[in-house]
C-alpha positions in Angstrom: 154.5 115.0 126.0 153.8 115.9 129.4 152.0 113.0 131.6 148.1 115.0 132.4 147.6 113.5 135.2 151.1 114.3 137.0 150.4 118.0 135.6 146.9 117.8 137.6 148.4 116.6 140.4 151.0 118.9 140.0 148.3 121.5 139.5 146.7 120.1 142.4 149.9 121.1 144.6 149.5 124.6 143.7 145.7 125.6 144.2 145.5 123.5 147.4 142.8 121.2 146.1 142.4 117.8 147.9 142.6 115.2 145.1 143.0 111.6 145.2 145.4 109.1 142.7 143.9 105.8 141.9 146.7 103.5 140.1 146.7 100.2 138.5 149.8 97.9 140.6 148.9 94.2 138.4 146.6 92.5 136.5 145.4 89.1 136.0 144.0 87.9 132.6 141.8 90.2 130.7 141.0 93.5 131.8 140.5 97.3 130.8 143.3 98.9 131.1 147.1 97.5 132.8 149.7 97.9 134.5 150.6 102.1 135.4 147.2 103.6 134.3 146.2 106.4 136.5 143.3 108.5 137.0 143.1 111.8 139.3 140.0 111.8 141.7 138.3 114.8 143.1 135.3 115.5 145.2 133.6 116.9 143.2 133.5 114.1 140.5 135.8 115.4 137.9 138.6 112.4 136.7 141.9 113.2 134.6 143.1 110.2 133.2 141.2 106.8 133.0 141.4 103.1 134.8 139.8 101.7 132.3 136.2 103.2 132.6 132.9 102.0 133.6 131.8 100.2 136.8 135.5 99.2 137.0 136.2 102.9 137.3 132.7 104.5 138.6 133.7 101.7 142.0 137.0 103.0 142.1 135.7 106.6 141.9 133.6 106.0 144.9 136.6 104.5 147.0 138.2 107.6 145.9 136.0 110.6 147.2 135.5 108.1 150.3 139.3 108.3 151.4 139.4 112.0 150.8 137.1 112.0 153.4 138.7 109.4 155.6 142.7 110.8 154.7 143.0 106.9 154.3 145.2 105.3 151.6 143.8 101.7 150.6 144.7 98.7 147.9 141.7 97.0 146.1 141.2 93.9 144.2 138.3 93.5 141.7 137.1 90.7 140.0 136.2 91.9 136.8 133.3 88.8 136.0 129.8 88.7 134.6 127.7 89.7 138.1 130.4 93.4 138.6 130.1 94.6 135.2 127.3 93.2 133.4 125.2 95.9 133.2 127.9 97.9 132.4 129.1 95.2 129.5 132.3 95.0 131.4 132.6 91.3 131.5 136.5 91.2 130.7 137.0 88.1 133.3 140.3 89.2 134.3 141.5 90.8 138.0 142.8 93.9 138.5 144.8 95.2 141.9 145.7 98.5 143.1 146.2 101.3 144.8 144.1 104.9 145.9 146.3 107.4 147.4 144.0 110.3 149.0 146.1 113.6 148.7 149.3 113.0 146.6 149.6 116.7 146.3 151.1 116.9 149.5 154.3 115.6 148.2 154.7 118.9 146.9 153.7 120.9 143.2 157.8 120.0 142.4 157.7 116.5 142.9 155.0 115.8 140.2 155.7 118.6 138.0 159.1 116.7 137.4 157.5 113.8 136.5 154.6 115.3 134.1 157.7 117.3 132.1 159.7 113.6 131.0 162.7 115.7 130.7 165.1 112.9 132.4 164.7 109.3 133.7 163.2 109.3 137.2 162.0 106.7 139.3 159.0 107.0 141.8 157.3 104.9 144.3 155.2 103.8 146.8 155.6 102.1 150.3 154.0 99.5 152.1 153.2 102.3 154.7 151.4 104.3 151.2 154.9 106.7 151.0 155.1 108.3 147.9 158.7 108.7 147.6 161.3 109.2 144.6 164.7 107.5 144.5 167.5 106.8 142.3 167.1 103.7 140.3 170.0 102.6 140.2 171.2 102.3 143.7 167.8 102.2 145.7 166.5 99.8 144.1 168.8 96.5 145.9 164.9 94.6 146.6 164.3 94.7 142.6 165.2 91.7 140.1 164.8 93.8 137.2 167.9 94.4 135.4 167.3 95.7 132.3 167.8 99.4 131.7 164.1 101.0 131.0 163.6 102.4 127.6 160.3 104.4 128.8 157.4 103.9 131.2 158.2 100.9 133.1 157.3 98.9 136.3 159.5 96.4 137.5 158.9 92.6 139.7 157.8 94.2 143.2 159.6 93.1 146.0 157.8 93.2 149.7 159.4 96.7 150.4 157.4 98.4 147.9 153.5 98.6 147.0 154.4 100.5 143.4 157.2 101.2 141.4 157.5 103.0 137.9 160.1 105.1 136.4 159.3 107.5 134.0 161.8 108.8 130.9 161.6 111.1 128.4 159.7 110.2 124.7 161.1 108.5 122.0 162.2 110.0 119.4 161.0 110.6 115.8 163.2 112.1 113.2 161.4 113.1 110.1 163.6 113.5 107.0 161.2 116.1 104.3 159.0 119.2 105.5 156.4 118.1 102.4 153.4 117.4 103.0 153.2 113.9 104.2 155.5 115.3 107.1 152.7 118.1 108.0 150.4 115.7 108.6 152.7 113.3 110.6 154.2 115.1 112.7 151.2 116.4 115.1 149.9 113.2 115.3 153.6 111.9 115.9 153.1 114.5 118.8 149.6 113.1 119.9 150.6 109.8 120.5 154.1 110.9 122.6 156.6 111.1 120.4 159.3 113.5 120.8 159.4 115.0 116.5 162.4 116.9 114.5 161.7 117.3 110.7 164.7 117.8 108.9 164.6 119.7 105.0 167.1 121.8 103.0 164.5 124.1 102.5 163.8 126.8 105.0 160.7 127.9 103.9 159.1 124.4 104.3 161.2 123.8 108.1 159.3 126.4 109.3 156.1 126.6 112.4 154.1 127.9 109.6 153.6 124.4 109.1 154.6 122.3 112.1 153.8 122.9 115.5 155.5 125.1 118.1 156.3 121.8 119.8 158.3 119.9 116.7 161.9 120.6 116.6 163.1 122.1 113.2 166.3 121.6 111.3 166.8 123.2 107.6 170.9 122.6 106.5 171.8 120.9 103.7 171.8 117.5 103.7 175.3 116.8 104.5 175.6 118.5 107.8 171.9 117.8 109.2 173.7 113.9 108.4 176.3 114.5 111.2 173.5 115.7 113.6 173.7 112.8 116.7 171.1 111.2 117.8 169.1 111.7 121.7 169.7 109.7 124.4 166.4 107.8 124.0 164.7 105.1 121.6 164.9 106.5 118.5 162.7 106.3 115.3 163.1 107.7 111.9 161.1 108.6 108.9 162.2 109.7 105.5 159.5 111.5 103.2 161.5 114.3 101.0 161.0 115.5 97.7 162.3 112.6 95.4 164.1 108.7 95.6 167.3 110.3 95.1 167.4 112.8 98.4 165.2 109.4 99.7 168.5 107.5 99.3 170.8 110.4 100.1 169.2 110.3 103.6 168.8 106.7 104.2 172.8 106.3 103.0 173.6 107.9 106.6 170.4 107.4 108.6 170.9 103.2 108.1 174.0 103.6 110.5 172.6 105.5 112.8 170.8 104.1 115.3 167.3 104.4 114.9 165.4 100.9 115.6 163.0 101.3 113.0 163.2 103.3 109.7 159.9 103.9 107.3 160.0 105.7 104.0 158.2 106.5 101.5 157.7 105.0 98.3 156.9 101.9 96.7 157.6 97.9 96.8 160.2 98.3 93.3 161.6 101.2 95.2 162.6 99.9 97.8 164.1 96.9 95.9 166.3 99.3 93.7 167.5 101.3 97.1 168.4 98.4 98.5 170.4 96.4 96.1 172.3 99.0 95.0 173.0 99.8 98.5 174.4 95.9 99.2 176.0 96.2 95.6 177.9 99.0 96.7 178.2 98.1 100.2 176.8 101.2 102.1 175.2 98.6 104.0 174.4 95.0 104.6 171.0 93.7 103.9 170.7 92.8 107.3 171.2 96.8 108.2 168.3 97.0 105.7 165.8 94.4 107.5 164.7 97.4 109.9 163.5 99.8 106.5 160.2 99.4 106.0 159.3 100.9 102.3 156.7 101.4 101.8 156.4 102.5 105.3 152.7 102.3 106.9 150.1 99.3 107.6 148.2 98.8 104.9 144.4 100.5 105.3 143.9 101.7 101.6 144.7 104.8 102.9 144.3 107.4 99.8 144.5 111.0 101.3 147.2 113.1 103.4 145.9 112.4 106.2 145.1 108.6 105.7 148.5 107.9 105.0 149.6 109.7 108.2 147.5 107.5 110.5 149.0 104.4 108.1 152.1 105.8 108.5 151.9 106.0 112.4 149.7 102.9 113.0 153.8 100.8 112.1 155.7 103.3 114.5 153.4 102.7 117.4 153.0 98.8 116.4 157.3 98.4 116.5 157.2 100.9 119.5 155.2 98.5 121.0 157.6 95.9 120.1 161.0 97.4 120.7 161.0 100.0 123.5 158.0 98.6 125.4 157.9 95.1 125.4 161.8 94.8 125.9 161.2 97.7 128.8 158.8 94.9 130.4 159.6 91.5 132.0 157.1 88.8 132.5 156.0 89.2 135.5 154.8 92.6 134.8 152.0 91.0 133.1 150.7 89.7 136.4 149.7 90.1 140.0 151.8 92.6 141.7 150.6 92.7 145.0 
């Protein structure tokens, strides 16, 4: 999924339209947005993205439009207290820090297009003089203390050499086994939620773009061949929703040994117990390996319709992605003041 703010800056660069970029670089306490939130402000009042809405965003928008007039970048820190936000209901009580960067489009369309496309891991940042640069995250961040390899979008603890830093990586992968009605409902929702979706099935009549958006990758072949395909080099998740218990078990037999962070499988608790006991008895998988499999998949929202089931499933995958990818990519220092 392309980053809409970066896309908009690239478009502004191509058309020559002046814009101002607002970024939240740090928070203390409760706030309506997190570190790394961005909004692009136009001279005619349009906004792309969000910094939290309400009076917070309105205040930053005023400053952003002023920065377009003056050409001067600036920092901000706003206390979201009773006096600041009561009229708009924004009384979080926290403090928000950030940057306002006029004319980021002058860096060039190519710079922002590369970040928007997210086809590879890229790092960029803002120096104390408000210059915007891109750099090699492995060699150019000597002042940073975060030694963990970023797994998605992350901000590292800042040294005095930086006002802001961000590493942008490709979307997490979601592999879906089965191209039936559940997969057809889950796939477009997963795309909207920033997963790179691939659907697998041994029925070409179903695994085609008549039933799936064009952005979904489709793999139609016998399961024995499909099982040999390697995972992409990004954090990967799996959903097994084939046409029956036998096919589900066939896929799980192979996918349990791939490097998925989390697997969900449609079915009942009885089905899970039966398959898991068989896998352990036959030494197909260990109890430890099976711990990363959720069956029944999805959070409990009393879902009945196919769209409701899809929402239930993706809610669990969002939660697992946050737990297993995003939180690991951020150090505790990312949750406090960064400026």
